[in-house]
VMD Tcl script that builds the backbone (N, CA, C; Angstrom):
set m [mol new atoms 438]
animate dup $m
set s [atomselect $m all]
$s set {name element resname resid chain x y z} {
  {N N UNK 1 A 167.621 108.768 118.004}
  {CA C UNK 1 A 167.030 108.078 118.953}
  {C C UNK 1 A 165.448 108.335 118.103}
  {N N UNK 2 A 164.555 106.909 118.731}
  {CA C UNK 2 A 163.617 106.609 118.039}
  {C C UNK 2 A 162.444 106.901 118.276}
  {N N UNK 3 A 161.369 107.030 117.759}
  {CA C UNK 3 A 160.029 108.000 118.071}
  {C C UNK 3 A 159.094 106.987 118.351}
  {N N UNK 4 A 158.325 106.698 119.455}
  {CA C UNK 4 A 157.718 106.087 119.761}
  {C C UNK 4 A 155.955 107.016 120.386}
  {N N UNK 5 A 155.053 106.027 120.027}
  {CA C UNK 5 A 153.429 105.956 120.754}
  {C C UNK 5 A 153.500 105.073 121.767}
  {N N UNK 6 A 152.882 105.494 122.675}
  {CA C UNK 6 A 152.867 104.632 123.524}
  {C C UNK 6 A 151.563 105.083 124.636}
  {N N UNK 7 A 150.653 104.137 124.843}
  {CA C UNK 7 A 149.154 104.070 125.066}
  {C C UNK 7 A 149.091 102.869 126.532}
  {N N UNK 8 A 149.001 103.656 127.843}
  {CA C UNK 8 A 148.786 102.780 128.748}
  {C C UNK 8 A 147.411 103.052 129.748}
  {N N UNK 9 A 147.068 101.812 129.804}
  {CA C UNK 9 A 145.355 101.665 130.677}
  {C C UNK 9 A 145.912 101.623 131.917}
  {N N UNK 10 A 145.355 102.639 132.742}
  {CA C UNK 10 A 145.482 102.118 134.385}
  {C C UNK 10 A 144.078 101.954 134.845}
  {N N UNK 11 A 144.067 101.575 136.376}
  {CA C UNK 11 A 142.910 100.952 136.895}
  {C C UNK 11 A 141.908 102.026 137.081}
  {N N UNK 12 A 140.754 101.587 137.309}
  {CA C UNK 12 A 139.487 102.267 137.380}
  {C C UNK 12 A 139.483 103.046 138.391}
  {N N UNK 13 A 139.981 102.287 139.821}
  {CA C UNK 13 A 140.024 102.803 141.073}
  {C C UNK 13 A 140.521 104.177 141.776}
  {N N UNK 14 A 141.880 104.176 140.280}
  {CA C UNK 14 A 142.683 105.269 140.862}
  {C C UNK 14 A 142.136 106.706 140.396}
  {N N UNK 15 A 142.272 107.790 141.191}
  {CA C UNK 15 A 141.976 108.970 141.141}
  {C C UNK 15 A 142.756 109.845 139.895}
  {N N UNK 16 A 142.165 110.711 139.346}
  {CA C UNK 16 A 143.162 111.554 137.764}
  {C C UNK 16 A 144.459 111.949 138.603}
  {N N UNK 17 A 144.279 112.037 139.982}
  {CA C UNK 17 A 145.621 112.974 140.380}
  {C C UNK 17 A 146.531 111.478 140.452}
  {N N UNK 18 A 146.145 110.518 141.155}
  {CA C UNK 18 A 147.081 109.510 140.675}
  {C C UNK 18 A 147.725 109.119 139.325}
  {N N UNK 19 A 146.747 108.817 138.267}
  {CA C UNK 19 A 147.276 109.154 136.844}
  {C C UNK 19 A 148.181 109.800 136.276}
  {N N UNK 20 A 148.184 111.028 136.729}
  {CA C UNK 20 A 148.907 112.026 136.797}
  {C C UNK 20 A 150.501 111.792 137.272}
  {N N UNK 21 A 150.247 111.027 138.673}
  {CA C UNK 21 A 151.622 110.882 139.276}
  {C C UNK 21 A 152.250 109.583 138.430}
  {N N UNK 22 A 151.649 108.802 138.302}
  {CA C UNK 22 A 152.053 107.612 137.338}
  {C C UNK 22 A 152.886 108.282 136.041}
  {N N UNK 23 A 151.862 108.893 135.333}
  {CA C UNK 23 A 152.475 109.694 134.101}
  {C C UNK 23 A 153.867 110.342 134.338}
  {N N UNK 24 A 153.979 111.048 135.396}
  {CA C UNK 24 A 155.153 112.056 135.982}
  {C C UNK 24 A 156.222 110.993 136.062}
  {N N UNK 25 A 156.113 110.081 136.941}
  {CA C UNK 25 A 157.277 108.871 137.386}
  {C C UNK 25 A 157.481 108.173 136.018}
  {N N UNK 26 A 157.016 107.743 134.969}
  {CA C UNK 26 A 156.962 107.165 133.479}
  {C C UNK 26 A 158.219 108.196 132.739}
  {N N UNK 27 A 157.769 109.337 132.940}
  {CA C UNK 27 A 158.048 110.599 132.562}
  {C C UNK 27 A 159.661 110.590 132.911}
  {N N UNK 28 A 159.718 110.239 134.216}
  {CA C UNK 28 A 161.339 110.293 134.997}
  {C C UNK 28 A 162.075 109.032 134.686}
  {N N UNK 29 A 161.430 108.532 134.256}
  {CA C UNK 29 A 162.363 107.018 134.100}
  {C C UNK 29 A 162.760 107.134 132.397}
  {N N UNK 30 A 161.720 107.710 131.411}
  {CA C UNK 30 A 162.241 108.243 130.028}
  {C C UNK 30 A 163.346 109.209 130.327}
  {N N UNK 31 A 163.300 110.512 131.016}
  {CA C UNK 31 A 164.044 111.237 131.075}
  {C C UNK 31 A 165.857 111.198 131.490}
  {N N UNK 32 A 165.181 110.014 132.498}
  {CA C UNK 32 A 166.997 109.341 133.335}
  {C C UNK 32 A 167.609 108.433 132.278}
  {N N UNK 33 A 167.329 108.320 131.021}
  {CA C UNK 33 A 167.872 107.352 130.195}
  {C C UNK 33 A 167.982 107.764 129.218}
  {N N UNK 34 A 167.859 109.152 129.278}
  {CA C UNK 34 A 168.285 110.155 127.872}
  {C C UNK 34 A 167.346 110.331 127.177}
  {N N UNK 35 A 166.032 110.000 127.236}
  {CA C UNK 35 A 165.052 110.268 126.000}
  {C C UNK 35 A 163.877 111.706 126.686}
  {N N UNK 36 A 162.956 111.872 125.845}
  {CA C UNK 36 A 161.996 112.846 126.360}
  {C C UNK 36 A 160.739 112.470 126.188}
  {N N UNK 37 A 160.090 113.238 126.455}
  {CA C UNK 37 A 158.587 112.847 126.214}
  {C C UNK 37 A 157.763 114.118 125.824}
  {N N UNK 38 A 157.048 113.765 124.390}
  {CA C UNK 38 A 156.224 114.873 123.844}
  {C C UNK 38 A 155.083 115.292 124.604}
  {N N UNK 39 A 153.994 115.131 123.635}
  {CA C UNK 39 A 152.659 115.529 124.211}
  {C C UNK 39 A 152.030 114.394 125.362}
  {N N UNK 40 A 151.384 114.703 125.872}
  {CA C UNK 40 A 150.562 113.487 126.812}
  {C C UNK 40 A 149.434 114.243 126.926}
  {N N UNK 41 A 148.446 112.811 126.474}
  {CA C UNK 41 A 147.250 113.313 126.199}
  {C C UNK 41 A 146.221 111.886 127.466}
  {N N UNK 42 A 145.234 112.601 128.028}
  {CA C UNK 42 A 144.429 111.866 129.062}
  {C C UNK 42 A 143.556 111.763 128.163}
  {N N UNK 43 A 143.185 110.667 127.947}
  {CA C UNK 43 A 141.489 109.935 127.431}
  {C C UNK 43 A 140.410 110.151 128.229}
  {N N UNK 44 A 141.043 110.057 129.359}
  {CA C UNK 44 A 139.745 109.705 130.956}
  {C C UNK 44 A 139.531 108.310 130.749}
  {N N UNK 45 A 138.648 108.133 131.950}
  {CA C UNK 45 A 137.956 107.037 132.068}
  {C C UNK 45 A 136.949 106.079 131.038}
  {N N UNK 46 A 137.335 105.168 130.252}
  {CA C UNK 46 A 136.671 104.743 129.500}
  {C C UNK 46 A 136.277 103.299 129.376}
  {N N UNK 47 A 135.022 102.754 129.207}
  {CA C UNK 47 A 134.577 101.601 129.545}
  {C C UNK 47 A 135.606 100.006 128.420}
  {N N UNK 48 A 135.653 99.151 129.166}
  {CA C UNK 48 A 136.573 98.273 128.309}
  {C C UNK 48 A 135.824 97.454 127.686}
  {N N UNK 49 A 136.034 96.705 126.296}
  {CA C UNK 49 A 135.002 96.229 125.541}
  {C C UNK 49 A 135.086 94.803 126.515}
  {N N UNK 50 A 136.029 94.325 127.146}
  {CA C UNK 50 A 135.938 93.422 128.203}
  {C C UNK 50 A 136.663 93.202 129.385}
  {N N UNK 51 A 136.621 92.430 130.070}
  {CA C UNK 51 A 136.731 92.981 131.814}
  {C C UNK 51 A 138.599 92.701 131.327}
  {N N UNK 52 A 139.286 93.289 132.255}
  {CA C UNK 52 A 140.841 92.966 132.225}
  {C C UNK 52 A 141.496 93.297 133.615}
  {N N UNK 53 A 141.744 92.153 134.565}
  {CA C UNK 53 A 141.990 92.278 135.885}
  {C C UNK 53 A 140.872 92.688 136.340}
  {N N UNK 54 A 139.478 92.190 136.592}
  {CA C UNK 54 A 138.468 92.642 137.609}
  {C C UNK 54 A 138.086 93.859 137.188}
  {N N UNK 55 A 138.601 94.602 136.098}
  {CA C UNK 55 A 138.043 95.844 135.523}
  {C C UNK 55 A 137.463 96.141 134.456}
  {N N UNK 56 A 136.202 96.600 134.878}
  {CA C UNK 56 A 135.310 96.786 133.488}
  {C C UNK 56 A 135.875 98.320 132.724}
  {N N UNK 57 A 136.195 99.265 133.471}
  {CA C UNK 57 A 136.870 100.831 132.732}
  {C C UNK 57 A 138.268 101.016 133.056}
  {N N UNK 58 A 139.029 101.845 132.343}
  {CA C UNK 58 A 140.010 101.912 132.705}
  {C C UNK 58 A 140.380 103.700 132.270}
  {N N UNK 59 A 141.369 103.645 132.774}
  {CA C UNK 59 A 141.914 105.572 132.469}
  {C C UNK 59 A 142.778 105.187 131.273}
  {N N UNK 60 A 142.874 105.784 130.049}
  {CA C UNK 60 A 143.380 105.441 128.827}
  {C C UNK 60 A 144.723 107.118 128.829}
  {N N UNK 61 A 145.985 106.685 128.592}
  {CA C UNK 61 A 146.407 108.011 128.423}
  {C C UNK 61 A 147.650 107.513 127.648}
  {N N UNK 62 A 147.918 108.286 126.682}
  {CA C UNK 62 A 148.734 108.272 125.495}
  {C C UNK 62 A 149.955 109.423 125.601}
  {N N UNK 63 A 151.196 109.056 125.062}
  {CA C UNK 63 A 152.492 109.589 125.155}
  {C C UNK 63 A 153.354 109.256 124.004}
  {N N UNK 64 A 153.774 110.645 123.618}
  {CA C UNK 64 A 154.986 110.690 122.881}
  {C C UNK 64 A 155.673 110.619 123.350}
  {N N UNK 65 A 156.715 109.584 122.849}
  {CA C UNK 65 A 158.397 109.414 123.418}
  {C C UNK 65 A 159.391 109.382 122.155}
  {N N UNK 66 A 160.678 110.227 122.771}
  {CA C UNK 66 A 161.755 110.205 122.069}
  {C C UNK 66 A 162.635 109.653 122.721}
  {N N UNK 67 A 163.051 108.279 122.320}
  {CA C UNK 67 A 164.324 107.812 123.425}
  {C C UNK 67 A 164.905 106.808 122.810}
  {N N UNK 68 A 165.786 106.063 123.335}
  {CA C UNK 68 A 166.587 104.927 123.225}
  {C C UNK 68 A 165.706 104.083 123.335}
  {N N UNK 69 A 166.073 102.445 122.785}
  {CA C UNK 69 A 164.990 101.170 123.226}
  {C C UNK 69 A 165.195 100.704 124.444}
  {N N UNK 70 A 166.386 101.514 125.310}
  {CA C UNK 70 A 166.608 100.849 126.379}
  {C C UNK 70 A 165.949 101.586 127.738}
  {N N UNK 71 A 165.557 103.151 127.000}
  {CA C UNK 71 A 164.512 103.816 128.081}
  {C C UNK 71 A 163.422 103.055 128.338}
  {N N UNK 72 A 162.959 102.695 126.735}
  {CA C UNK 72 A 161.509 102.368 126.649}
  {C C UNK 72 A 161.497 100.763 127.380}
  {N N UNK 73 A 162.636 100.059 127.158}
  {CA C UNK 73 A 162.513 98.745 127.777}
  {C C UNK 73 A 162.514 98.505 129.563}
  {N N UNK 74 A 163.076 99.580 129.868}
  {CA C UNK 74 A 163.211 99.970 131.259}
  {C C UNK 74 A 161.607 100.297 131.568}
  {N N UNK 75 A 160.362 101.572 130.829}
  {CA C UNK 75 A 159.717 101.844 131.287}
  {C C UNK 75 A 158.658 100.272 131.297}
  {N N UNK 76 A 158.800 99.921 130.235}
  {CA C UNK 76 A 158.261 98.600 129.550}
  {C C UNK 76 A 157.911 97.811 130.972}
  {N N UNK 77 A 159.078 97.860 131.456}
  {CA C UNK 77 A 159.706 96.553 132.163}
  {C C UNK 77 A 158.612 96.685 133.871}
  {N N UNK 78 A 158.912 98.527 134.011}
  {CA C UNK 78 A 158.103 99.112 135.274}
  {C C UNK 78 A 156.648 98.724 135.319}
  {N N UNK 79 A 156.299 99.262 133.975}
  {CA C UNK 79 A 154.573 99.335 133.763}
  {C C UNK 79 A 154.142 97.668 134.145}
  {N N UNK 80 A 154.787 96.298 133.540}
  {CA C UNK 80 A 154.430 95.270 133.654}
  {C C UNK 80 A 154.772 94.904 135.368}
  {N N UNK 81 A 155.660 95.217 136.199}
  {CA C UNK 81 A 155.137 94.981 137.559}
  {C C UNK 81 A 154.281 96.205 138.340}
  {N N UNK 82 A 153.786 96.955 137.765}
  {CA C UNK 82 A 153.045 97.952 138.332}
  {C C UNK 82 A 151.709 97.265 138.656}
  {N N UNK 83 A 150.941 97.526 139.789}
  {CA C UNK 83 A 149.681 96.813 139.758}
  {C C UNK 83 A 148.331 97.731 138.823}
  {N N UNK 84 A 149.010 98.791 139.058}
  {CA C UNK 84 A 148.276 99.974 138.773}
  {C C UNK 84 A 147.813 99.917 137.474}
  {N N UNK 85 A 148.748 99.340 136.589}
  {CA C UNK 85 A 148.651 99.304 135.006}
  {C C UNK 85 A 147.862 97.976 134.588}
  {N N UNK 86 A 146.983 98.137 133.649}
  {CA C UNK 86 A 146.058 97.004 133.371}
  {C C UNK 86 A 146.919 96.469 131.866}
  {N N UNK 87 A 146.951 97.417 131.143}
  {CA C UNK 87 A 147.588 97.166 129.944}
  {C C UNK 87 A 148.351 98.106 129.340}
  {N N UNK 88 A 149.760 97.788 128.115}
  {CA C UNK 88 A 150.181 99.068 127.171}
  {C C UNK 88 A 150.266 98.551 126.427}
  {N N UNK 89 A 150.557 99.698 125.899}
  {CA C UNK 89 A 151.373 99.120 123.958}
  {C C UNK 89 A 152.163 100.443 123.425}
  {N N UNK 90 A 152.878 99.968 122.960}
  {CA C UNK 90 A 154.287 101.187 122.408}
  {C C UNK 90 A 154.191 100.885 120.550}
  {N N UNK 91 A 154.104 101.616 120.192}
  {CA C UNK 91 A 154.026 101.815 118.434}
  {C C UNK 91 A 155.354 102.496 118.110}
  {N N UNK 92 A 156.218 102.012 117.114}
  {CA C UNK 92 A 157.493 102.816 116.378}
  {C C UNK 92 A 156.672 103.474 115.427}
  {N N UNK 93 A 156.774 105.084 115.403}
  {CA C UNK 93 A 155.958 106.086 114.143}
  {C C UNK 93 A 157.560 106.453 113.614}
  {N N UNK 94 A 157.436 107.052 112.282}
  {CA C UNK 94 A 158.625 107.924 111.488}
  {C C UNK 94 A 158.381 109.117 112.236}
  {N N UNK 95 A 157.112 109.705 112.237}
  {CA C UNK 95 A 157.003 110.898 113.155}
  {C C UNK 95 A 156.079 111.084 114.029}
  {N N UNK 96 A 155.870 112.237 115.158}
  {CA C UNK 96 A 154.750 112.654 115.891}
  {C C UNK 96 A 153.419 112.861 115.189}
  {N N UNK 97 A 152.611 112.751 115.234}
  {CA C UNK 97 A 151.743 113.251 114.692}
  {C C UNK 97 A 151.484 114.624 115.479}
  {N N UNK 98 A 151.051 115.437 114.509}
  {CA C UNK 98 A 150.938 116.938 115.153}
  {C C UNK 98 A 149.505 117.431 115.596}
  {N N UNK 99 A 149.076 118.100 116.412}
  {CA C UNK 99 A 147.847 118.381 116.853}
  {C C UNK 99 A 147.321 117.756 117.443}
  {N N UNK 100 A 146.041 117.322 117.808}
  {CA C UNK 100 A 145.624 115.893 119.319}
  {C C UNK 100 A 145.361 115.034 118.065}
  {N N UNK 101 A 145.140 113.771 118.959}
  {CA C UNK 101 A 145.065 112.847 118.442}
  {C C UNK 101 A 143.364 112.583 117.986}
  {N N UNK 102 A 143.137 111.196 117.339}
  {CA C UNK 102 A 142.244 111.212 117.042}
  {C C UNK 102 A 140.823 111.025 117.829}
  {N N UNK 103 A 141.521 110.267 119.165}
  {CA C UNK 103 A 140.457 110.275 120.317}
  {C C UNK 103 A 140.161 111.950 120.475}
  {N N UNK 104 A 140.695 112.507 120.795}
  {CA C UNK 104 A 140.568 113.723 120.935}
  {C C UNK 104 A 139.500 114.754 120.082}
  {N N UNK 105 A 139.704 114.411 118.857}
  {CA C UNK 105 A 139.271 114.559 117.864}
  {C C UNK 105 A 137.591 114.474 117.791}
  {N N UNK 106 A 137.323 113.051 118.373}
  {CA C UNK 106 A 136.134 112.816 118.551}
  {C C UNK 106 A 135.256 113.260 119.606}
  {N N UNK 107 A 136.169 113.623 120.874}
  {CA C UNK 107 A 135.081 114.098 121.774}
  {C C UNK 107 A 134.938 115.465 121.475}
  {N N UNK 108 A 136.230 116.396 120.558}
  {CA C UNK 108 A 135.620 117.858 120.248}
  {C C UNK 108 A 134.212 117.880 119.651}
  {N N UNK 109 A 134.087 116.877 118.225}
  {CA C UNK 109 A 133.138 116.576 117.763}
  {C C UNK 109 A 131.890 116.495 118.176}
  {N N UNK 110 A 131.882 115.638 119.486}
  {CA C UNK 110 A 130.930 115.610 120.030}
  {C C UNK 110 A 130.188 116.400 120.771}
  {N N UNK 111 A 131.094 117.560 121.212}
  {CA C UNK 111 A 130.761 118.505 122.031}
  {C C UNK 111 A 130.341 119.536 121.363}
  {N N UNK 112 A 130.808 119.863 119.757}
  {CA C UNK 112 A 130.664 120.700 118.963}
  {C C UNK 112 A 128.764 120.274 118.309}
  {N N UNK 113 A 128.257 118.991 118.428}
  {CA C UNK 113 A 126.953 118.972 117.877}
  {C C UNK 113 A 125.793 118.940 118.671}
  {N N UNK 114 A 126.580 118.674 119.948}
  {CA C UNK 114 A 125.539 119.385 121.005}
  {C C UNK 114 A 124.839 118.289 121.647}
  {N N UNK 115 A 123.929 118.258 122.511}
  {CA C UNK 115 A 123.244 117.081 122.906}
  {C C UNK 115 A 121.975 116.776 122.143}
  {N N UNK 116 A 121.583 115.582 121.742}
  {CA C UNK 116 A 120.594 115.666 120.706}
  {C C UNK 116 A 119.475 114.383 121.216}
  {N N UNK 117 A 118.460 114.629 121.653}
  {CA C UNK 117 A 117.643 113.699 121.976}
  {C C UNK 117 A 117.196 112.566 121.144}
  {N N UNK 118 A 115.857 112.060 121.535}
  {CA C UNK 118 A 115.814 110.810 120.734}
  {C C UNK 118 A 114.798 111.232 119.917}
  {N N UNK 119 A 113.786 112.387 120.113}
  {CA C UNK 119 A 113.313 112.763 119.116}
  {C C UNK 119 A 113.414 113.730 118.225}
  {N N UNK 120 A 115.030 114.062 118.039}
  {CA C UNK 120 A 115.522 114.891 117.239}
  {C C UNK 120 A 115.726 114.386 115.890}
  {N N UNK 121 A 115.946 112.959 115.612}
  {CA C UNK 121 A 116.003 112.600 114.631}
  {C C UNK 121 A 114.969 112.395 113.436}
  {N N UNK 122 A 115.738 113.028 112.247}
  {CA C UNK 122 A 114.197 113.552 111.299}
  {C C UNK 122 A 113.571 112.384 110.836}
  {N N UNK 123 A 112.619 112.117 110.374}
  {CA C UNK 123 A 111.715 111.049 109.848}
  {C C UNK 123 A 111.397 110.310 111.176}
  {N N UNK 124 A 111.809 110.052 112.395}
  {CA C UNK 124 A 111.387 109.303 113.601}
  {C C UNK 124 A 110.162 110.136 114.354}
  {N N UNK 125 A 109.392 109.714 114.881}
  {CA C UNK 125 A 108.379 109.682 115.871}
  {C C UNK 125 A 108.634 109.388 117.454}
  {N N UNK 126 A 108.936 109.864 118.324}
  {CA C UNK 126 A 108.693 109.315 119.548}
  {C C UNK 126 A 107.116 109.058 119.946}
  {N N UNK 127 A 105.719 109.331 119.762}
  {CA C UNK 127 A 104.782 109.010 119.611}
  {C C UNK 127 A 104.460 108.257 118.213}
  {N N UNK 128 A 104.186 106.948 118.423}
  {CA C UNK 128 A 103.811 106.430 117.019}
  {C C UNK 128 A 102.420 106.360 116.482}
  {N N UNK 129 A 101.635 106.237 118.068}
  {CA C UNK 129 A 100.520 106.382 117.722}
  {C C UNK 129 A 99.531 107.347 117.026}
  {N N UNK 130 A 100.432 108.497 117.137}
  {CA C UNK 130 A 100.277 109.883 116.549}
  {C C UNK 130 A 100.071 109.810 114.687}
  {N N UNK 131 A 100.772 108.876 114.464}
  {CA C UNK 131 A 100.940 108.549 113.126}
  {C C UNK 131 A 99.833 107.862 112.462}
  {N N UNK 132 A 99.799 106.876 113.265}
  {CA C UNK 132 A 98.488 105.622 112.873}
  {C C UNK 132 A 96.876 106.441 112.655}
  {N N UNK 133 A 96.509 107.558 113.252}
  {CA C UNK 133 A 95.294 108.122 112.712}
  {C C UNK 133 A 94.718 107.677 114.083}
  {N N UNK 134 A 93.160 108.039 114.155}
  {CA C UNK 134 A 92.427 107.463 114.929}
  {C C UNK 134 A 91.805 106.138 115.131}
  {N N UNK 135 A 92.013 105.404 116.645}
  {CA C UNK 135 A 91.610 104.391 116.959}
  {C C UNK 135 A 90.245 104.089 116.718}
  {N N UNK 136 A 89.793 102.751 116.487}
  {CA C UNK 136 A 88.267 102.222 116.264}
  {C C UNK 136 A 88.289 101.085 117.021}
  {N N UNK 137 A 87.002 101.159 117.733}
  {CA C UNK 137 A 86.322 100.361 118.874}
  {C C UNK 137 A 86.964 99.024 118.233}
  {N N UNK 138 A 87.057 97.840 119.115}
  {CA C UNK 138 A 87.630 96.726 118.565}
  {C C UNK 138 A 86.458 96.033 118.178}
  {N N UNK 139 A 85.311 95.990 118.173}
  {CA C UNK 139 A 84.071 95.712 117.514}
  {C C UNK 139 A 83.731 96.259 116.068}
  {N N UNK 140 A 84.172 97.252 115.897}
  {CA C UNK 140 A 84.286 97.781 114.369}
  {C C UNK 140 A 84.890 97.721 114.118}
  {N N UNK 141 A 86.523 96.985 114.330}
  {CA C UNK 141 A 87.077 96.626 113.403}
  {C C UNK 141 A 87.110 95.121 113.221}
  {N N UNK 142 A 86.579 94.295 113.934}
  {CA C UNK 142 A 85.894 92.868 113.654}
  {C C UNK 142 A 84.931 92.612 112.713}
  {N N UNK 143 A 84.055 93.829 112.586}
  {CA C UNK 143 A 82.960 93.505 112.074}
  {C C UNK 143 A 81.497 94.119 112.487}
  {N N UNK 144 A 81.643 94.592 113.300}
  {CA C UNK 144 A 80.321 95.071 114.033}
  {C C UNK 144 A 79.543 93.967 115.021}
  {N N UNK 145 A 79.879 92.905 114.870}
  {CA C UNK 145 A 79.072 91.839 115.551}
  {C C UNK 145 A 78.355 92.545 117.116}
  {N N UNK 146 A 77.238 92.408 116.995}
  {CA C UNK 146 A 76.367 92.745 118.122}
  {C C UNK 146 A 76.112 91.935 119.006}
}
mol reanalyze $m
mol bondsrecalc $m
mol representation Tube
mol addrep $m
């Protein structure tokens, strides 16, 4: 059987439970056709680069599939008919990736760094007037005409 990585985008107005129900439904389609589903990663609600079917955000989900091509074709057919699925993409791979995906690694790195405010960057100052020195009155700056 072939190995695939499948990512789909679900509408923004669905709840997380409805997205999980979609995942379970498509898992059932794959297993009923003799395949299996490995890891499933919910990447959460993310902004889209451009509007897709009047949506500005979507729930992203990654699934690792081991299935015959017929099972994948049936799942993709059902996704194409579903109004809840905005887009999907399947890539055939040589081997499934071990551990978490790159998208989940980014999220973990961000949480390790912690929250940084604007003033935490070295060499930058939130109050630029402080670096300029004392202000002179306008007359003194122009030559002192009284």
